[in-house]
TORDREN-477265 format. One line per 3 residues: number of its first residue (from 1); their letters; for each residue x, y, z of C-alpha. Coordinates in nm, 4 decimals. Example, Ala and Ser with C-alpha at 12.3 -4.5 7.8 and 13.67 -1.06 7.14 Angstrom:
REM residues 2
1> AS> 1.2300,-0.4500,0.7800 ~ 1.3670,-0.1060,0.7140
REM end
This chain:
REM residues 608
1> MKV> 3.7862,-0.7309,-4.1214 ~ 3.9684,-0.4306,-4.2412 ~ 3.8157,-0.1577,-4.4808
4> ILS> 4.0350,0.0454,-4.6701 ~ 3.7915,0.3544,-4.8057 ~ 4.0166,0.5337,-5.0895
7> TLN> 3.9388,0.7912,-5.3893 ~ 4.1421,0.9621,-5.6767 ~ 4.1012,1.3231,-5.6037
10> AKY> 4.1208,1.5672,-5.9180 ~ 4.4202,1.7623,-5.6981 ~ 4.5991,1.6630,-5.3882
13> IHT> 4.4641,1.9884,-5.1960 ~ 4.0799,1.8276,-5.2828 ~ 3.9684,1.6268,-4.9714
16> SLA> 3.6576,1.3746,-5.0308 ~ 3.3390,1.3710,-4.8302 ~ 3.2041,1.1070,-4.9707
19> IRC> 3.4587,0.7927,-4.8032 ~ 3.4220,1.0486,-4.4746 ~ 3.0410,1.0154,-4.4931
22> LKA> 3.1039,0.6032,-4.5005 ~ 3.3928,0.5851,-4.2691 ~ 3.1480,0.8269,-4.0040
25> YSE> 2.8885,0.5761,-4.0484 ~ 3.0594,0.2553,-4.0251 ~ 3.3570,0.3090,-3.7997
28> KDF> 3.1972,0.2021,-3.4591 ~ 3.1377,-0.1479,-3.6072 ~ 3.4513,-0.1878,-3.8564
31> DIE> 3.8089,-0.1042,-3.8674 ~ 3.7863,0.1641,-4.1665 ~ 4.0984,0.3632,-4.2802
34> LAE> 4.0352,0.6528,-4.5499 ~ 4.3277,0.6554,-4.8507 ~ 4.3097,0.9496,-5.0509
37> YTI> 4.5720,0.9787,-5.3999 ~ 4.5207,1.1959,-5.6735 ~ 4.4518,1.1159,-6.0761
40> KDP> 4.8008,1.2268,-6.1350 ~ 4.9757,0.9181,-5.8957 ~ 5.1449,0.6362,-6.0734
43> VMN> 4.9079,0.3411,-6.0924 ~ 5.2246,0.1263,-5.9303 ~ 5.2318,0.3987,-5.6182
46> IVS> 4.8988,0.3719,-5.5467 ~ 4.8695,0.0113,-5.5757 ~ 5.1541,-0.0540,-5.3716
49> DLF> 5.0548,0.1840,-5.0968 ~ 4.7119,0.0302,-5.0647 ~ 4.9017,-0.3497,-5.0981
52> QRG> 5.1260,-0.2346,-4.7838 ~ 4.8148,-0.1178,-4.5534 ~ 4.6696,-0.4727,-4.5952
55> ADV> 4.2735,-0.4671,-4.6620 ~ 4.0113,-0.7477,-4.6819 ~ 3.7954,-0.4904,-4.8415
58> IGF> 3.8781,-0.1847,-5.0464 ~ 3.6380,0.0681,-5.1849 ~ 3.6201,0.3738,-5.4345
61> SCY> 3.4389,0.6583,-5.5086 ~ 3.4332,0.7320,-5.8766 ~ 3.3290,1.0514,-6.0429
64> IWN> 3.4018,1.1331,-6.4164 ~ 3.7288,1.2724,-6.3720 ~ 3.9011,0.9707,-6.1700
67> IEE> 3.6770,0.6535,-6.3020 ~ 3.9448,0.5374,-6.5808 ~ 4.2203,0.6138,-6.3605
70> TIK> 4.0659,0.4129,-6.0822 ~ 4.0119,0.1418,-6.2930 ~ 4.3612,0.0983,-6.3778
73> VID> 4.4266,0.0612,-5.9903 ~ 4.1638,-0.2049,-5.9089 ~ 4.2669,-0.4004,-6.2266
76> VLK> 4.6306,-0.4486,-6.0780 ~ 4.5059,-0.4859,-5.7121 ~ 4.3248,-0.7900,-5.8115
79> KIM> 4.6249,-0.9585,-5.9628 ~ 4.8299,-0.9125,-5.6530 ~ 4.5716,-0.9247,-5.4397
82> PEV> 4.3043,-1.1549,-5.5719 ~ 4.0631,-1.2410,-5.2206 ~ 4.0398,-0.8488,-5.1508
85> KII> 3.7000,-0.7366,-5.1971 ~ 3.6400,-0.4625,-5.4392 ~ 3.3355,-0.1915,-5.3930
88> LGG> 3.2606,0.0812,-5.6136 ~ 3.0372,0.3887,-5.5337 ~ 2.9672,0.7472,-5.6147
91> PEV> 2.7507,0.9122,-5.8997 ~ 2.9774,0.7588,-6.1852 ~ 2.8756,0.4128,-6.1290
94> SYD> 2.5144,0.4699,-5.9942 ~ 2.4205,0.4675,-6.2927 ~ 2.3968,0.1982,-6.6084
97> TDH> 2.5443,-0.0067,-6.3179 ~ 2.4935,-0.3415,-6.5317 ~ 2.7207,-0.1580,-6.7782
100> WMK> 2.9992,-0.0993,-6.5090 ~ 2.9390,-0.4872,-6.3708 ~ 3.0008,-0.6595,-6.7229
103> RLP> 3.2871,-0.4179,-6.8351 ~ 3.4695,-0.4342,-6.4488 ~ 3.4781,-0.8191,-6.4018
106> NVD> 3.7339,-0.7384,-6.0939 ~ 3.4635,-0.5273,-5.9444 ~ 3.2555,-0.7216,-5.6808
109> FIV> 3.0379,-0.5131,-5.5708 ~ 2.8582,-0.1520,-5.6607 ~ 2.6782,0.0697,-5.4489
112> VGE> 2.3924,0.2735,-5.5844 ~ 2.3051,0.5963,-5.5035 ~ 2.2867,0.7161,-5.1381
115> GEE> 2.5881,0.4880,-4.9379 ~ 2.6129,0.5201,-4.5660 ~ 2.3659,0.2428,-4.4891
118> TFH> 2.4061,0.0411,-4.7936 ~ 2.7547,0.0041,-4.7051 ~ 2.7573,-0.0504,-4.3909
121> QLL> 2.4785,-0.3153,-4.4303 ~ 2.6987,-0.4797,-4.7500 ~ 3.0142,-0.4991,-4.5006
124> QEI> 2.8075,-0.6867,-4.2104 ~ 2.7056,-0.9510,-4.5141 ~ 3.0611,-0.9716,-4.6387
127> EGT> 3.2038,-1.0398,-4.2872 ~ 2.8944,-1.2710,-4.1891 ~ 2.6387,-1.4865,-4.3767
130> QKY> 2.6837,-1.3440,-4.7289 ~ 2.3277,-1.2754,-4.8081 ~ 2.3624,-0.9749,-5.0538
133> HFV> 1.9955,-1.0203,-5.1806 ~ 1.9094,-0.8463,-4.8346 ~ 2.0936,-0.5353,-4.9413
136> YGL> 1.8875,-0.2771,-5.1148 ~ 2.0897,-0.0109,-5.3076 ~ 2.3222,-0.2910,-5.4064
139> SYR> 2.4274,-0.4474,-5.7180 ~ 2.6643,-0.7767,-5.7131 ~ 2.7547,-1.0894,-5.8877
142> KGE> 2.5922,-1.4440,-5.8273 ~ 2.8270,-1.6741,-6.0231 ~ 2.8147,-1.5051,-6.4270
145> EVI> 2.4345,-1.3298,-6.3208 ~ 2.4858,-0.9678,-6.2169 ~ 2.2139,-0.8702,-5.9475
148> QMP> 2.0754,-0.5387,-5.9194 ~ 1.8466,-0.5030,-5.5848 ~ 1.6196,-0.2203,-5.5343
151> GRP> 1.6962,0.1216,-5.4522 ~ 1.6817,0.2289,-5.0531 ~ 1.4895,0.5044,-4.9059
154> KAD> 1.6778,0.8396,-4.8425 ~ 1.8286,0.8410,-4.5276 ~ 1.7006,1.0903,-4.2504
157> LNE> 2.0410,1.3497,-4.2608 ~ 1.9945,1.4265,-3.8824 ~ 2.0616,1.0263,-3.8062
160> LPS> 2.4066,1.0291,-4.0017 ~ 2.7217,1.0822,-3.7922 ~ 2.9325,1.3945,-3.8658
163> PYR> 3.2293,1.2916,-4.1423 ~ 3.3805,1.6555,-4.0177 ~ 3.5571,1.5285,-3.7044
166> FAE> 3.8253,1.2732,-3.7686 ~ 4.1427,1.3523,-3.5696 ~ 4.3836,1.2284,-3.8564
169> DIP> 4.2290,1.5343,-4.0708 ~ 4.3116,1.7747,-3.8136 ~ 4.7293,1.8285,-3.9477
172> ELG> 4.5821,1.9045,-4.3140 ~ 4.2703,2.0952,-4.2690 ~ 4.4595,2.4399,-4.3150
175> KRV> 4.6445,2.3085,-4.6424 ~ 4.3652,2.1609,-4.7953 ~ 3.9850,2.2501,-4.9275
178> VYF> 3.7410,2.1087,-4.6674 ~ 3.3954,2.0002,-4.8513 ~ 3.0791,2.0738,-4.7019
181> ETS> 2.6643,1.9990,-4.7222 ~ 2.4027,2.1631,-4.5369 ~ 2.1362,1.9706,-4.7675
184> RGC> 2.1324,1.6839,-5.0700 ~ 1.9119,1.7015,-5.3347 ~ 1.8110,1.9583,-5.5894
187> PFS> 1.5079,2.1494,-5.6579 ~ 1.5428,2.1924,-6.0204 ~ 1.5239,1.9545,-6.3095
190> CQF> 1.8047,2.0472,-6.5536 ~ 1.8549,1.7887,-6.7948 ~ 2.2527,1.7980,-6.8119
193> CLS> 2.2616,1.7773,-6.4610 ~ 2.2593,1.4431,-6.2238 ~ 2.1300,1.6361,-5.9236
196> SIE> 1.8346,1.6859,-6.1182 ~ 1.7496,1.2978,-6.0706 ~ 1.6940,1.3234,-5.6737
199> VGV> 1.3524,1.4994,-5.6049 ~ 1.3253,1.7375,-5.3112 ~ 1.5913,1.9094,-5.1073
202> RYY> 1.6597,1.7723,-4.7410 ~ 1.8521,1.9548,-4.4711 ~ 2.0707,1.8520,-4.2009
205> DIE> 1.9621,2.0369,-3.8496 ~ 2.1069,2.3765,-3.8689 ~ 2.2658,2.3928,-3.5129
208> RTK> 2.4609,2.0523,-3.5822 ~ 2.5962,2.2176,-3.8918 ~ 2.6901,2.5066,-3.7411
211> SDI> 2.8553,2.3457,-3.5072 ~ 3.0716,2.1364,-3.7582 ~ 3.1709,2.4401,-3.8956
214> LYL> 3.3054,2.5814,-3.5717 ~ 3.5037,2.2899,-3.5218 ~ 3.6794,2.3261,-3.8628
217> IDN> 3.7512,2.6506,-3.8269 ~ 3.8644,2.5970,-3.4539 ~ 4.1085,2.3110,-3.6101
220> GAN> 4.2744,2.5492,-3.8834 ~ 4.0263,2.5061,-4.1958 ~ 4.1157,2.8076,-4.4830
223> LIK> 3.8909,2.7077,-4.7471 ~ 3.5395,2.5400,-4.6805 ~ 3.3206,2.4803,-4.9978
226> FVD> 2.9582,2.3872,-4.9590 ~ 2.8829,2.1437,-5.1986 ~ 2.5083,2.2000,-5.1947
229> RTF> 2.3493,2.2206,-5.5611 ~ 2.1629,2.5328,-5.4382 ~ 2.2632,2.6988,-5.1407
232> NIK> 2.0143,2.9917,-5.1106 ~ 1.6957,2.7806,-5.2248 ~ 1.5712,2.8550,-4.8824
235> RDY> 1.5906,3.1863,-4.7763 ~ 1.5829,3.1836,-4.4044 ~ 1.8002,2.9156,-4.3664
238> ALE> 2.0687,3.0935,-4.6126 ~ 2.0621,3.4270,-4.4063 ~ 2.0836,3.2541,-4.1011
241> MFK> 2.3820,3.0700,-4.2350 ~ 2.5467,3.3637,-4.3993 ~ 2.4897,3.5649,-4.0548
244> FLI> 2.6447,3.3043,-3.8545 ~ 2.9770,3.2623,-4.1152 ~ 2.9711,3.6543,-4.0818
247> ENH> 2.9961,3.6344,-3.7511 ~ 3.2448,3.3554,-3.6959 ~ 3.4588,3.3261,-3.9912
250> RGC> 3.8134,3.4386,-3.8345 ~ 3.9544,3.4424,-4.1866 ~ 3.8181,3.1145,-4.3102
253> VFQ> 3.7056,3.1965,-4.6762 ~ 3.3405,3.0288,-4.7674 ~ 3.2393,2.9156,-5.1333
256> FEI> 2.9029,2.8443,-5.2196 ~ 2.6760,2.7532,-5.5317 ~ 2.4183,2.9828,-5.5751
259> TAD> 2.1205,3.0431,-5.8075 ~ 2.1261,3.4060,-5.8813 ~ 1.7792,3.4857,-6.0182
262> IMR> 1.6058,3.3509,-5.7053 ~ 1.8541,3.5560,-5.4697 ~ 1.6040,3.7659,-5.2342
265> PEV> 1.6657,4.1243,-5.2334 ~ 1.7044,4.1459,-4.7974 ~ 2.0133,3.8626,-4.8473
268> LDY> 2.1799,4.1084,-5.1050 ~ 2.1475,4.3917,-4.9060 ~ 2.2469,4.2297,-4.5907
271> LAE> 2.5363,4.0462,-4.7751 ~ 2.6457,4.4116,-4.9168 ~ 2.6296,4.5792,-4.5770
274> NAP> 2.7737,4.3136,-4.3774 ~ 2.9894,4.0772,-4.5478 ~ 3.3422,4.1057,-4.5095
277> PGV> 3.5681,4.1641,-4.8212 ~ 3.6989,3.8421,-4.9465 ~ 3.5481,3.5736,-4.7156
280> FRF> 3.2413,3.4522,-4.9731 ~ 3.2621,3.3697,-5.3119 ~ 2.9945,3.2715,-5.5327
283> EIG> 2.9850,3.0156,-5.8206 ~ 2.6687,3.0959,-6.0482 ~ 2.5689,2.8363,-6.2968
286> VQS> 2.4398,3.0323,-6.5878 ~ 2.5045,2.7652,-6.8657 ~ 2.3049,2.9688,-7.1322
289> TND> 2.1056,3.2741,-7.2257 ~ 1.9193,3.1689,-7.4946 ~ 1.5706,3.0950,-7.4333
292> PTN> 1.4584,2.8300,-7.6218 ~ 1.7603,2.6302,-7.5186 ~ 1.6749,2.6739,-7.1279
295> ELV> 1.3274,2.5823,-7.2259 ~ 1.4343,2.2971,-7.4120 ~ 1.6726,2.1679,-7.1079
298> KRR> 1.4037,2.2431,-6.8179 ~ 1.6588,2.5130,-6.6922 ~ 1.4045,2.7621,-6.5378
301> QNF> 1.5825,3.1052,-6.5226 ~ 1.5455,3.4698,-6.5452 ~ 1.8291,3.6454,-6.7001
304> AKL> 1.7129,3.9915,-6.5867 ~ 1.6884,3.8969,-6.2290 ~ 2.0486,3.6874,-6.2336
307> SRT> 2.1781,4.0007,-6.3749 ~ 2.0509,4.2300,-6.1046 ~ 2.1676,3.9949,-5.8024
310> VTK> 2.5626,3.9438,-5.9682 ~ 2.5641,4.3427,-6.0699 ~ 2.4946,4.4041,-5.6792
313> VKQ> 2.7170,4.1617,-5.5233 ~ 2.9714,4.3137,-5.7569 ~ 2.8873,4.6718,-5.6627
316> SGK> 2.9340,4.5574,-5.3112 ~ 3.2966,4.4665,-5.3773 ~ 3.3136,4.2392,-5.1603
319> IDQ> 3.2057,3.8716,-5.2890 ~ 3.4273,3.7154,-5.5731 ~ 3.2038,3.5566,-5.8429
322> HLD> 3.2527,3.2663,-6.0528 ~ 3.0375,3.2091,-6.3168 ~ 2.9934,2.9070,-6.5502
325> LIA> 2.9100,2.8373,-6.8984 ~ 2.8145,2.5344,-7.1085 ~ 2.8961,2.5048,-7.4958
328> GLP> 2.7160,2.2332,-7.6531 ~ 2.3697,2.2755,-7.5157 ~ 2.0660,2.1884,-7.7660
331> LED> 1.9747,2.4448,-7.9903 ~ 2.2749,2.6722,-7.8861 ~ 2.5266,2.7202,-8.2253
334> YNT> 2.7846,2.9276,-8.2534 ~ 2.6290,3.2683,-8.3224 ~ 2.3997,3.2018,-8.0167
337> FRK> 2.6476,3.1054,-7.8038 ~ 2.8645,3.4153,-7.8776 ~ 2.5858,3.6245,-7.7338
340> TFN> 2.5526,3.3913,-7.4452 ~ 2.9117,3.4786,-7.3883 ~ 2.9195,3.8148,-7.4120
343> DVF> 2.5976,3.8857,-7.2177 ~ 2.7631,3.7204,-6.9071 ~ 3.1207,3.8566,-6.9498
346> ALG> 2.9364,4.2238,-6.9608 ~ 2.8293,4.1163,-6.6180 ~ 3.1971,4.1289,-6.4982
349> PEE> 3.2284,3.8185,-6.3319 ~ 3.5819,3.7611,-6.1347 ~ 3.5965,3.4514,-6.2968
352> LQL> 3.4301,3.3262,-6.6287 ~ 3.4211,2.9369,-6.6653 ~ 3.3596,2.8067,-7.0415
355> GFL> 3.2510,2.4237,-6.9813 ~ 3.1748,2.1795,-7.2780 ~ 2.8656,1.9302,-7.2350
358> KML> 2.9381,1.6206,-7.0331 ~ 2.6647,1.3570,-7.1561 ~ 2.6320,1.2055,-6.7887
361> RGT> 2.5304,0.8772,-6.7621 ~ 2.1702,0.8662,-6.6449 ~ 2.0809,1.2238,-6.7389
364> GLR> 1.8072,1.3370,-6.9680 ~ 2.0336,1.4675,-7.2359 ~ 2.2092,1.1451,-7.2719
367> IDA> 1.9100,0.9651,-7.2869 ~ 1.7638,1.1956,-7.5458 ~ 2.0923,1.2065,-7.7779
370> DKY> 1.9726,1.1084,-8.0818 ~ 1.7152,1.3536,-8.0977 ~ 1.9659,1.6016,-8.1255
373> NYT> 2.2179,1.4325,-8.3070 ~ 2.4568,1.4408,-8.0544 ~ 2.8323,1.2805,-8.0693
376> YMD> 3.0235,1.2378,-7.7822 ~ 3.3442,1.0619,-7.5996 ~ 3.2384,0.7207,-7.5551
379> VAP> 3.4416,0.7254,-7.2072 ~ 3.4278,0.9580,-6.9113 ~ 3.4325,1.2691,-6.8918
382> YEM> 3.1592,1.1957,-7.2152 ~ 3.2137,1.5451,-7.3589 ~ 3.0296,1.6346,-7.6747
385> LSN> 3.2028,1.6514,-8.0136 ~ 2.9013,1.7956,-8.1970 ~ 2.5167,1.7906,-8.2410
388> DVL> 2.2780,1.8932,-8.5003 ~ 2.3702,2.2668,-8.4723 ~ 2.7164,2.2929,-8.3184
391> SFA> 2.9823,2.0848,-8.5354 ~ 3.3066,1.9656,-8.4415 ~ 3.4892,2.2742,-8.6139
394> DIV> 3.2812,2.4819,-8.3704 ~ 3.4104,2.3288,-8.0476 ~ 3.8107,2.3398,-8.1879
397> RLK> 3.7181,2.6886,-8.2002 ~ 3.5542,2.7588,-7.8981 ~ 3.8223,2.5482,-7.7062
400> RLE> 4.1065,2.7813,-7.8527 ~ 3.8776,3.0758,-7.6765 ~ 3.8580,2.8807,-7.3620
403> DVL> 4.2449,2.8547,-7.3580 ~ 4.3452,3.2422,-7.3735 ~ 4.0143,3.3094,-7.1349
406> EKY> 4.1807,3.1067,-6.8923 ~ 4.5547,3.3024,-6.9353 ~ 4.4353,3.6611,-7.0082
409> WNS> 4.1218,3.7048,-6.8005 ~ 4.0620,3.4370,-6.5163 ~ 4.4384,3.4636,-6.4216
412> HRM> 4.3675,3.8468,-6.3761 ~ 4.7170,3.9154,-6.4933 ~ 4.5701,4.2030,-6.7259
415> DHT> 4.2692,4.3356,-6.6498 ~ 4.3396,4.6910,-6.7591 ~ 4.4379,4.5946,-7.0933
418> VNY> 4.2339,4.3276,-7.1607 ~ 3.9085,4.5719,-7.0540 ~ 4.0450,4.8236,-7.2655
421> LIE> 4.0908,4.6184,-7.5481 ~ 3.7324,4.4488,-7.5510 ~ 3.5812,4.8343,-7.4891
424> REF> 3.8113,4.9965,-7.7461 ~ 3.9312,4.7420,-8.0467 ~ 3.7426,4.4781,-8.0520
427> ASA> 3.3744,4.4305,-8.1515 ~ 3.2873,4.2059,-7.8418 ~ 3.4876,4.0234,-7.5588
430> FDF> 3.3735,3.7295,-7.7308 ~ 3.5696,3.7974,-8.0637 ~ 3.8598,3.9402,-7.8943
433> FQE> 3.9155,3.5821,-7.6969 ~ 3.8189,3.3897,-7.9920 ~ 4.0742,3.6224,-8.2575
436> FGD> 4.3626,3.5910,-7.9816 ~ 4.2383,3.1751,-7.9918 ~ 4.3074,3.1122,-8.3490
439> YWE> 4.6308,3.3141,-8.3495 ~ 4.7505,3.1499,-8.0719 ~ 4.7087,2.8092,-8.2236
442> GQG> 4.8141,2.9550,-8.5635 ~ 5.1411,3.0314,-8.4035 ~ 5.2140,2.7038,-8.2483
445> WQK> 5.2114,2.8184,-7.9328 ~ 4.9598,2.5958,-7.7336 ~ 5.2394,2.3227,-7.7758
448> IGH> 5.4987,2.4641,-7.5690 ~ 5.4540,2.6545,-7.2290 ~ 5.4909,3.0104,-7.1262
451> QLE> 5.6325,3.2209,-6.8632 ~ 5.4295,3.5509,-6.7416 ~ 5.6830,3.7812,-6.9889
454> DLF> 5.5802,3.5592,-7.2582 ~ 5.2296,3.6266,-7.2332 ~ 5.2755,3.9878,-7.2595
457> TRL> 5.5065,3.9149,-7.5550 ~ 5.2539,3.7181,-7.7475 ~ 4.9563,3.9377,-7.6743
460> QSF> 5.1709,4.2357,-7.8312 ~ 5.2494,4.0246,-8.1298 ~ 4.8930,3.9238,-8.1891
463> LES> 4.7764,4.2779,-8.1682 ~ 5.0284,4.4030,-8.4114 ~ 4.9410,4.1492,-8.6540
466> RGT> 4.6004,4.2956,-8.7056 ~ 4.7174,4.6419,-8.7074 ~ 4.5787,4.7391,-8.3362
469> KRM> 4.5243,5.1330,-8.3267 ~ 4.6744,5.3334,-8.0652 ~ 4.9351,5.0654,-7.9856
472> DMV> 5.1193,5.3218,-7.7604 ~ 4.8156,5.3379,-7.5266 ~ 4.7983,4.9482,-7.4845
475> LGL> 5.1714,4.8767,-7.4239 ~ 5.1553,5.1740,-7.1474 ~ 4.8607,4.9550,-6.9933
478> MKL> 5.0404,4.6471,-7.0487 ~ 5.3457,4.7925,-6.8474 ~ 5.0800,4.8753,-6.5794
481> DYF> 4.9556,4.5050,-6.5603 ~ 5.3172,4.3865,-6.5890 ~ 5.4091,4.6115,-6.2989
484> LNH> 5.1430,4.4569,-6.0468 ~ 5.1649,4.0977,-6.1274 ~ 5.4626,4.0836,-5.9139
487> KYK> 5.4874,4.0503,-5.5557 ~ 5.8682,4.2288,-5.5601 ~ 6.0342,4.4729,-5.7627
490> PRK> 6.0524,4.2915,-6.1240 ~ 6.4316,4.2343,-6.2083 ~ 6.3391,4.2617,-6.6004
493> IWW> 6.1039,4.3799,-6.8427 ~ 5.9627,4.2456,-7.1530 ~ 5.9726,4.5882,-7.3344
496> EHA> 6.2679,4.6953,-7.5649 ~ 6.2950,5.0577,-7.4368 ~ 6.3615,5.1478,-7.0489
499> LEK> 6.3970,5.4805,-6.9362 ~ 6.7414,5.6410,-6.9412 ~ 6.9423,5.6696,-6.6149
502> DDW> 6.9633,6.0521,-6.6090 ~ 6.5432,6.0248,-6.6769 ~ 6.5026,5.7692,-6.4205
505> SSY> 6.7017,6.0122,-6.1645 ~ 6.4867,6.3278,-6.2547 ~ 6.1660,6.1562,-6.1975
508> MKM> 6.2311,6.0097,-5.9015 ~ 6.3668,6.3117,-5.7287 ~ 6.0491,6.5025,-5.9012
511> ALQ> 5.8416,6.2296,-5.7059 ~ 6.0231,6.2668,-5.4011 ~ 5.9633,6.6751,-5.3905
514> HPD> 5.5998,6.6433,-5.4982 ~ 5.5073,6.3680,-5.3253 ~ 5.1271,6.4623,-5.2754
517> ALL> 5.1209,6.5217,-5.6584 ~ 5.1328,6.1492,-5.6677 ~ 4.7727,6.0246,-5.6858
520> SPV> 4.6415,5.6656,-5.6786 ~ 4.3374,5.5924,-5.9356 ~ 4.1828,5.3553,-5.6501
523> VAD> 4.1838,5.6923,-5.3701 ~ 4.0669,5.9046,-5.6584 ~ 3.7715,5.6565,-5.7752
526> FVA> 3.6654,5.6234,-5.3910 ~ 3.6521,5.9772,-5.3523 ~ 3.4315,6.0588,-5.6571
529> DQS> 3.2110,5.7772,-5.6061 ~ 3.0749,5.7544,-5.2348 ~ 2.7553,5.5118,-5.3645
532> QPY> 3.0226,5.2062,-5.3619 ~ 3.0052,5.0497,-5.0021 ~ 3.2926,4.9122,-4.9874
535> REI> 3.6426,4.9819,-5.2049 ~ 3.9708,4.9205,-5.1060 ~ 4.1312,5.2844,-5.0254
538> IPS> 4.5103,5.2676,-5.0727 ~ 4.7376,5.4714,-4.8749 ~ 4.8614,5.8127,-5.0068
541> FAS> 5.2085,5.8229,-5.1204 ~ 5.2987,6.1134,-4.8988 ~ 5.2032,5.8871,-4.5933
544> LKL> 5.4390,5.6122,-4.7126 ~ 5.6967,5.8414,-4.5976 ~ 5.9579,5.6955,-4.8320
547> GEK> 6.3075,5.7961,-4.9064 ~ 6.5474,5.7900,-5.2316 ~ 6.7134,5.4518,-5.0938
550> ELQ> 6.3851,5.2875,-5.0523 ~ 6.2426,5.3769,-5.3686 ~ 6.5786,5.3065,-5.5456
553> KHA> 6.4951,4.9167,-5.3687 ~ 6.1388,4.9135,-5.4232 ~ 6.0017,5.1048,-5.6784
556> VLD> 5.9742,5.1330,-6.0666 ~ 5.9081,5.4110,-6.2926 ~ 5.7624,5.4399,-6.6304
559> VLP> 5.6553,5.7040,-6.8546 ~ 5.3722,5.6454,-7.0798 ~ 5.2396,5.8688,-7.3633
562> FRL> 4.9217,5.9002,-7.2388 ~ 4.7184,6.0626,-6.9347 ~ 4.6421,5.7138,-6.7702
565> DHI> 4.4039,5.8614,-6.4991 ~ 4.1771,5.9473,-6.7860 ~ 4.1728,5.6157,-6.9633
568> LSG> 4.1461,5.4013,-6.6411 ~ 3.8190,5.6468,-6.5514 ~ 3.6509,5.5547,-6.8902
571> GSP> 3.7848,5.8697,-7.0958 ~ 3.8136,5.8198,-7.4864 ~ 4.1787,5.7593,-7.5834
574> LTA> 4.1232,6.0967,-7.8220 ~ 4.1000,6.3136,-7.5861 ~ 4.3759,6.1375,-7.3694
577> EGR> 4.6918,6.3716,-7.4807 ~ 4.9698,6.4028,-7.2621 ~ 5.2148,6.2101,-7.0207
580> TLL> 5.1806,6.0195,-6.7123 ~ 5.4295,5.9397,-6.4809 ~ 5.3884,5.5446,-6.3366
583> LVV> 5.5009,5.4605,-5.9931 ~ 5.4818,5.1374,-5.8500 ~ 5.6160,5.0473,-5.5208
586> YQQ> 5.6790,4.6709,-5.3563 ~ 5.6115,4.5908,-5.0176 ~ 5.4456,4.8425,-4.8508
589> NEQ> 5.1603,4.6449,-4.7122 ~ 5.0537,4.3345,-4.5181 ~ 4.9220,4.2053,-4.8368
592> QKP> 5.2101,4.2262,-5.0027 ~ 5.0261,4.3815,-5.3066 ~ 5.2026,4.6233,-5.5339
595> LYY> 5.0774,4.9711,-5.5091 ~ 5.0665,5.2218,-5.8271 ~ 5.0678,5.6270,-5.8260
598> TMP> 5.0235,5.8428,-6.1295 ~ 5.1462,6.1614,-6.1900 ~ 5.0691,6.4007,-6.5243
601> IGK> 5.3911,6.5378,-6.6611 ~ 5.5080,6.8069,-6.9118 ~ 5.2350,7.0894,-6.9328
604> EIA> 5.0236,6.9540,-6.6575 ~ 5.3085,6.9394,-6.3835 ~ 5.3321,7.3196,-6.4139
607> AI> 5.0923,7.4051,-6.1313 ~ 5.2638,7.1867,-5.9036
REM end
């Protein structure tokens, strides 16, 4: 009997841990093949591939992001392969299972919850006596009747074989994301999350976990994402794992979901002192800072402690942080969400993800939806449309904010400009992104694509339309950001007036004659603030030893009508009078990052 385990991933670079767990458990007894696709693949392409593989049983791992596309595949498969047994499993079909069995007549079985043992026993019954009433954790058909068997006790994780050691995965390890679990379950009871339904946390043996990670690193893995719901719930376990990864990373990057307000000081101190820059990434679900909301959804969160953790991690300069918000939680109206957004943005995360509440099957909020007058999509992803304090009009506005937040903050295309605007020109970060988002849609830009230059010209258009003060200073910062967005010397600029050729030559000669006068703000920052445990130190311009020919090929020059160093150090625009020579050079380091240097010009240059 040939078995195919399949899923539709959100992107090609993703991999499915679930189907690998099932294969690892059952491959000793059955011929099992993995077949992964994406939700963007045409249905006929998927069906054709599965048909040619020739299977007796096909199992699909189902989530909110792939269920509707998976259903399309199943319906076509059953037309051309009516004898094939179709099995579904995964979080999307583990709740309201009777609904799925009635909606999907082409599905023969649904494995509910943790699947390794249930799936293995089901395969034995399909091949053998077909006594499905012996299989706990299974939903199946008996004529026109749907039978739901009782749930299965949780497995001993250390009895499950490793899903990380398939030889066929090795060629792709360096190109795709590896998902890895050190535990299952969650200690918290958040009513919007499926993880809250499983009580307690179970761990794999730590030595086995280390061995699997070393195997992946040895075979070329570049990015490992831990799927544990709270990686740091056990301090000793987390600290030992952090130490092990620091000692053995060999350039591999690791991403964790952590609960920031329970992170112990000694763990933070250890990471600040020992973590290699860029090797760890933290994902932190803040969701809301509104206390009545958190209390209602049973989310225990101390925002003051969370803030201390995020701030300390940020100050170390070594670990990128991705903070999550959820719009649409109970008691969180537009104004309190504005406060939530600003509270979290003020922490300065490298990425701020704004999501919208999904009314997931099986969660407490979906069960209690009527209490808060929720309306939501009937099909996955079940996104909320409104509730008693947040209208659909509010949701539409927040969607606009989310769009420009992704383009202008999370992309890090204009950090200098956006930080200046939020600090100096807008009442808050929320107001900047919301006002810009409203303008963006008003211009119809959401209907058309954009190139890098468009992002700059559209921001300029928005700022000029509202009469933003000191546009000369804003445009200077935008030039800096534009130059820093390129790996090679840019061939074109988006602003109207470039330096005249003679002026360009004159400033170039000045730079060559006085290389020590060109300073890097990052170096100056580092010298001024030795409290920073880690800062990337840019080489001095003089140490690059570039001649005129190299600068012609690899450098750009511009003159800004203000003291750039003053503004970047947090100084007031009112006291930034003067001019700055900005010089950006490319292709001068292994990371292929542009390096920029500044020199005051005009009266200030006389001292040189």
